[in-house]
C-alpha positions as CSV (number, residue, x, y, z in Angstrom):
1,X,94.6,89.0,93.4
2,X,91.9,86.8,94.6
3,X,91.3,85.2,98.0
4,X,92.4,81.9,96.8
5,X,95.2,81.4,99.0
6,X,94.5,82.8,102.2
7,X,92.9,80.5,104.6
8,X,89.2,80.8,105.5
9,X,89.8,81.5,109.2
10,X,91.8,84.5,108.1
11,X,89.2,85.9,105.6
12,X,86.8,85.7,108.3
13,X,88.7,88.2,110.7
14,X,88.0,91.0,107.6
15,X,85.3,93.3,108.7
16,X,84.7,94.3,104.9
17,X,81.7,93.3,103.0
18,X,83.5,92.5,100.1
19,X,87.0,92.0,99.2
20,X,88.4,92.9,96.0
21,X,92.3,92.6,97.4
22,X,94.3,90.4,99.7
23,X,97.3,89.0,100.7
24,X,98.6,87.4,103.8
25,X,102.8,87.0,104.7
26,X,103.4,84.9,107.4
27,X,107.0,84.3,109.4
28,X,108.3,81.7,111.9
29,X,109.5,83.2,115.0
30,X,110.7,82.0,118.3
31,X,109.8,86.3,119.3
32,X,106.6,86.4,121.6
33,X,104.5,89.6,121.4
34,X,100.8,90.3,121.7
35,X,99.4,91.0,118.3
36,X,99.0,94.8,119.0
37,X,102.9,94.8,120.0
38,X,103.8,92.9,116.4
39,X,101.7,95.9,114.8
40,X,103.0,98.7,116.5
41,X,106.6,97.1,116.0
42,X,105.7,96.9,112.2
43,X,104.1,100.5,111.9
44,X,104.6,102.6,114.7
45,X,102.5,104.7,116.9
46,X,102.1,107.5,114.0
47,X,103.1,106.8,110.6
48,X,106.4,107.3,109.0
49,X,106.9,110.1,106.2
50,X,106.9,107.3,103.9
51,X,103.6,105.4,105.1
52,X,101.8,109.0,105.1
53,X,102.8,109.3,101.4
54,X,101.4,106.1,100.4
55,X,98.4,105.9,102.9
56,X,97.6,109.9,102.9
57,X,98.6,110.9,99.6
58,X,98.3,108.4,96.9
59,X,95.3,106.2,98.6
60,X,93.7,109.4,100.6
61,X,93.3,107.3,103.7
62,X,91.8,109.1,106.5
63,X,93.9,108.8,109.5
64,X,94.0,109.5,113.2
65,X,96.9,112.2,113.7
66,X,99.1,111.8,116.7
67,X,99.6,109.2,119.2
68,X,96.4,106.7,120.8
69,X,95.7,103.9,122.5
70,X,93.0,103.5,119.8
71,X,95.0,103.7,116.9
72,X,98.4,102.3,115.4
73,X,100.0,104.5,113.0
74,X,96.8,106.4,112.6
75,X,94.8,103.3,111.6
76,X,92.0,102.8,114.2
77,X,92.0,99.8,116.1
78,X,88.8,98.3,114.8
79,X,88.9,94.6,116.4
80,X,91.0,92.4,118.1
81,X,91.1,88.8,119.7
82,X,93.6,86.9,121.7
83,X,95.8,86.1,118.9
84,X,95.2,88.8,116.2
85,X,94.4,92.3,116.0
86,X,92.3,94.4,112.9
87,X,93.0,98.2,112.0
88,X,90.9,99.9,109.7
89,X,91.2,103.0,107.6
90,X,89.0,104.6,104.6
91,X,89.6,106.9,101.7
92,X,86.5,108.0,99.7
93,X,87.7,105.1,96.8
94,X,88.6,102.5,99.1
95,X,88.4,100.8,102.9
96,X,91.1,98.8,103.8
97,X,92.2,96.2,106.9
98,X,95.4,95.4,108.2
99,X,95.2,92.1,110.1
100,X,98.1,91.3,112.5
101,X,98.0,87.7,113.7
102,X,100.7,86.2,116.6
103,X,100.4,82.5,117.4
104,X,101.9,79.3,117.1
105,X,105.6,80.3,116.6
106,X,104.3,82.7,113.8
107,X,103.8,86.4,113.1
108,X,101.2,87.6,109.9
109,X,100.3,90.3,108.2
110,X,97.4,90.5,106.1
111,X,95.9,93.4,103.8
112,X,92.5,93.4,103.1
113,X,90.9,96.3,100.3
114,X,87.7,97.1,99.2
115,X,87.3,99.2,95.9
116,X,84.5,101.6,96.9
117,X,84.6,103.6,93.7
118,X,86.0,102.7,90.2
119,X,89.3,104.5,91.1
120,X,90.5,101.9,93.6
121,X,90.8,99.5,90.9
122,X,92.9,101.5,88.9
123,X,95.1,102.9,92.2
124,X,95.6,99.6,94.0
125,X,97.2,97.3,91.4
126,X,100.3,98.7,90.5
127,X,100.8,100.0,94.1
128,X,100.5,96.3,95.3
129,X,103.2,95.5,93.5
130,X,105.5,97.5,95.7
131,X,103.7,96.3,98.5
132,X,104.2,92.8,98.1
133,X,107.7,93.7,97.8
134,X,108.1,95.4,101.0
135,X,105.7,93.4,103.4
136,X,108.0,90.6,104.4
137,X,110.6,93.0,105.1
138,X,108.4,94.6,107.4
139,X,107.7,91.0,109.1
140,X,111.8,90.6,109.0
141,X,112.1,93.8,110.2
142,X,109.6,93.3,113.2
143,X,111.0,90.2,114.1
144,X,114.5,91.4,114.5
145,X,113.2,94.4,116.3
146,X,111.2,92.0,119.2
147,X,113.8,89.3,119.5
148,X,116.5,92.4,120.3
149,X,113.9,93.9,122.9
150,X,115.0,93.9,126.3
151,X,113.5,91.2,128.1
152,X,113.2,88.9,125.4
153,X,114.0,85.4,126.1
154,X,113.5,82.6,123.2
């Protein structure tokens, strides 16, 4: 998958020197939260069993263990702005960014990968099909949880 359908403004927020895979999903919402709150709502403070299987088991990502204000689901918070947060993790064969943006009545999730070894070209493409099916549901679930949160007033 190329970068042709992702806005330059989104691509510019990646920390990767080269991007081999990118996708970007956006959902309209009247729920309001900071980008970090959206990221924690999507992924949690620590990775779920399924995320550990995918991220650590299949992709070999080196994730932090335990809860920390510096991580989301084990991914290091590597950058942030007023309306975005960038998470980073790497394995011996690929490096990734997860980008969560929240602005103008929309929440977005972007995934950026750089293949650092040939194995990345083999491992990620079949997994990316599953990822692209699951990502919109992550956004929908996060919107539902945020809209239902105490103190939310549309």
